[in-house]
N, C-alpha and C positions, 0 to 999 in steps of 0.2 A: 671669626669663621672666616673672614674674608684673606685676613689678614696671612692665616693656614694658610690654603688655597696657596694664594701668589706666592708664598715660601715654598709650596711642595710645586706647587708650577713651574717655577727657575732652575729646580731640579733634573742634570737635564739626565739622570740614572732612573728616574721616577718618570719622565713626560718620553722617553724612549724607548722604555719597557710597556709603559701602557700600546703603542703605538709598535709596539711588536706586536703584544697581543690578537689587536684588531687584525694585522696585517695577516696571522695563520689563519683570522675568522676571516676575512675578506679570501685572502688565496682558496681554504679551503669551497667556500661557495661556489667560486669561479671554475674553482675543478668541476665540480659535481654537475656545476652551469653547462663548461664547452665540453667535457667527457663524456656525462652522462653516469651516470648509476656507476654502471658495471664495467668501465672503465678507470670509474675514479676509485673505484677498491683495491685495484690492482699499485694502486698510488698515496705514498704518502711523503706528509714533509717533513724531513729529517732537521732543516735549524733554512733560520732565514740570519748571514749574516751582510749586514751594514745591508744594500739594495739589494744582497742577490737571496734568491729562494732555491733552496735548493730540498729536488724534490725526487725520493727513490721509488723507481714502480722494481713488480717484482720479476720481472724477464724478458729480455731484450724484443720482446716486440711489443706492447703498453710501449714499456720507453720509447721504439721508433714511434709511437702513431703518439705517444707527447708531446713528443719533439719537431713533430709537428705544428701543431697545435699551439703553438706557444706565445707566440703575438694574440691569437686568441685573448691567450688564459690572460697575459700584458693586461689587454686592451679591458677587461673583465672585470680585474685589482683594478686597474687605472678608475672605472668608473667607480668603484668601491670607494677609495683611496686616494692623496694623493698620488696620483702617477708618479710621484718621484720616490717615493715609500718602497717600491718593489721597479728596480727595472731591465733584472734579466731575470731569466730560473736556468738551475744547470740540473737536467733530469742525469741523474745514475742508475746502474741498475746493480740492485743485494738481493741476497736471499735472506742475510743475515736478520734473524729476529722474526721474519715471518710468522705465523701460528699455521700449521699445513690442521690443525684438524677442521 
């Protein structure tokens, strides 16, 4: 069993894949913590590319508020993960794919 774990942990694709899942969870928790439930509900995590997280907001006013809190969000994520996992957050505005129901 140890040999299998050693072989699996040496594969960067598996190791980084697990770190990305952890990063998404940590970012989601941090958004809820820093922004509050109402504002965080108007945002969604689009992707994590390298060390940059991309967060899409439903409208301009939400994006402006989220951009103001980016340093606090990065600090909250850094307390949950290695600070080098996510070093930047890009905030965008998109209305594509939002459920209006």
